[in-house]
N, C-alpha and C positions, 0 to 999 in steps of 0.2 A: 218382763217380769215385774219391775217396780209398779207399773199400772195396775197389774193383777194384784199384787200385794195390797196396794191401797184399796181395791175393791172388796178384798177379803176383809180388811180392817173395817170398813164402813158398813160391811153387811151386803152389799149390793152383789156380791159373789160368794159362792160356797166352795169348799174344797172338793175337786173331782175325785171319786173313788177309782184307785188304781185297778187296772185289768191284768189279770194273770197273762204272762207272756213268756215265751222261750227263745233263747238265742243260742246259736251254735258257733263255736269257734273251731272252724274247720282247718285242719293242720295237713300239711304234706313236708317230707323231707326234702330240702334243696341242696344245691352245691355247697352252700356256706351255713347250713343249719335250717331249722324249722321255718316254714313260711305259712302265714295266715291268709285265708281268703276274705277279702274286703269288697264291699259294694259301696258305691257312692249313690246315695238316694238323690232323686231328682230334685233340683232346686224348686222350692215354692210348695213342697209337700207340707202337710199339716204338722207333721212331727218329724224333726231331724232332717229337714230338707238340706241338701248339700253336703251332709255328713258322710264320712266313710264309716260303714258299720259292718258287723257280722250278719249273716243271714238269720232271719227270726221274725217273729210277729206274735200277735194275741193268740191266745187259746180259743178256738172256736167251739160252738155247742156240739159239733161232731167229735172233737177230740174228747169231750167229756163222756160221750156214750160209746166210745170205740170199743169193739169187742174183738180186735185183731188178734191173731196168734202172737205170742210174745216169747222171746228168747232173752235171758238174761236176769239181773237181779229183778224180784218182783216189787210191786208197788210200795209195799211196806218198807222195803230197804231204801227205795228212793225217798220216801216220805220222811224217813229218819235223817237223811242227809240234805234234803231240800228245806226242812222246816215247815212242813204242811201235812195235810192228812193224805191217806193213800189215794182216794179217787183224784184229788188235784194232782199228786204226783204223777199217776198215770196219765191225766189229761196233758201234763207239761211235757212228759216224754213224747208222747204222740205228737204234740204241737211241734215239738223240736224236729222230730223226723220229717213231718209233713212240710214244714216251713223250709227245711233244708233242700228238700226236693223241689219245691216251688220256686225258690229263689236262686238255686244253683245248679239244679239238674242232678243232684247227688241223692241217692236213695239207700238208707241203712236198712236193708231188708235182704233176705236170702230164701231160697227154696227149703232150707232146714236151719236149725239153730247152730249148725256148724258151717254154713255157707253165707256167701254175701254176693250180691249181683255184681258181675264184672263189667258190665256195660249197659247203661240205660240212655244212650245218646241217640238211638234210632228215631225214625219219624213215628213209629208207633208208641214209643215211650213219651216222645214229646206231646203227642196227643192226649196220653194219660195225664201228664203233667198239667196241661192247658185245662183239662176237664177238672183236675182237682183244684186249681187255682181258681176256677170259675164257679166252684162250689156245685158243679154237676154230679160229682161223685165225692165220697168220704175216703179217707185213708183206709178205713176197715173195708169198704167196697173194693178199692183198688187191690189191696194185698189179697183178700178172700178170692177174688176173680182170678188172680194170677197165681194163687197157690203159695204165697209168700209169708214169712214170718217177720215180724219187725224185730230188729236186732238192737234191743235196749243195752246189751252188753258192749255195744260198740260206743256208747256215750260214757262221759264221765262227769260227775257234778263239779262245777267250777266256781260259781260266784252267784250273788244275789244282790240285785239293786232295786230300789223303788225310786220312781220319779219324784223330785221334790213337790211338797203339797201345794206350792204356789203355782205350779204349771196347770194350764187348763186341761191338758190330755195327759194321763198318767198310766203308768205300767208298773206292775210287780213282776219283775224279770228275773227268771233263773237262767244262769249261763251254763252251758255244757262244753266239753271238749270232744272232738271226735277226729279221727284220721280219715283222710281221703281213702275210700276203698281201692285196692289194686284194680286197675282196669277201667275204673270209672274216671270221668273228667268233668270238671266245671264248665258250664257254658252260658252263654248269654240267655237268660231265662227271666221271664216276668217283665214287667213294665215300670217297677218302681225304682230302678237304677239304671244310671247312664254310663257307668264305668264299673268294671270287674277286674280285680288284681289279686295275684299272688304276691305277698311281699313279707320280707323279714320283719318281725316286730321292731327291731332296731331302726330299720329304714323307714317304716311308717312313722315312728315316733319322731324321726328327724325331718319329717316333711313340714316345713313352716306353712306351706300352701294347703295343707289338707285340714279339714275340721274334724277333729276326733272328740266325740263326747266323752265325759269323764269315765263312763264304765268301759267304753271301747279302749280308751287311753291306759286306764288301770290294768285291764285284762292283758294289753299287749306288754305292758311294763312287767307284769309277772311272768312273761315268757322269755324276757331278754336273758341270754346266757344258757338257756336250757339246750343241751347238745343235740336233741334229736327228739322226734315225736314220740317215740317209746317211752323216753324219760319224762315227757309231759304228761302222758296218759297214765303212768304208773304212780306218780306223786300222790300221796295221801294229802288231801285238803279238807279243812274244815270250812264249810260254806257259812259265812256269817253275813246277815242282812246289813247292807249299807244304804242308809236313808238319809241324803243330804237335805237339810232344812235351810232355806233362805228367808231373811227378812230385811227391813229397812232399818238404819241406825237413825239416831236423832237428826242427822243432816240429809236424810233421804237416800243415802247410798247403800246399795245391795251389799249385804253380808251374809256370809255362811255362819251359821249358828254352831256352837259346840254341840256334841252328841248328846242327846237327852233333853236338850232345851226346847221348849216349845215356842213357836212362832207368836207374835203379839196378837194375832187375831184369834188364838185358841187358848190364850192363857186366862185362867179364872180371875175375875176381878178381886 
């Protein structure tokens, strides 16, 4: 990052525009309290290589044009809580459902607004997931062909993080909470992760050998001490944007700037 900041200062680089993204903190009740599902991204990836993260990814063009049947709060409700317009909110919810299926094999959908799929681990569902991941079909295509409704009501707004402006690859990410549907199982899915684990937030935070990015770490910290998944989902939360800003001090050391302070390369003369 220091080299990147110097390039921004001298004008040889420009700030990257953040891409809208969605991340889902998938939870289940364990013997000692709630457990979260984490993936370890393959080392060497362009973003967060080697980090333990929640399922998620960028909003795709198909998410923005999705026409799938919808159950739960409407896009205006989501927009008010996610701090965006209604079309963006709808795209974020669609991306959250799609990415969760692509990266964990869990599909938040049902045959009606009152039902949720009990099992999507068969070979034919795996073929559907692979086709979705390969962009050979859209989420709308999949749900319409299967006669399914997207269950937006199974998600809860949770957090909002924007990648620091000094990073070359940036995301404007909304975090959601969701419970693992009864009967569904997470499975090895996709090629971006080499480890998948259910873990108590306390235990994940105690692992000195795990790389947790600040948004993941904070999200886990906020779940410490929560007695069960139902309590986590029912809690009222105000989603506030967190936008860390880094710069170099006079000695060339990386520093985190106070909220609201602009970095040196974007301050007016």
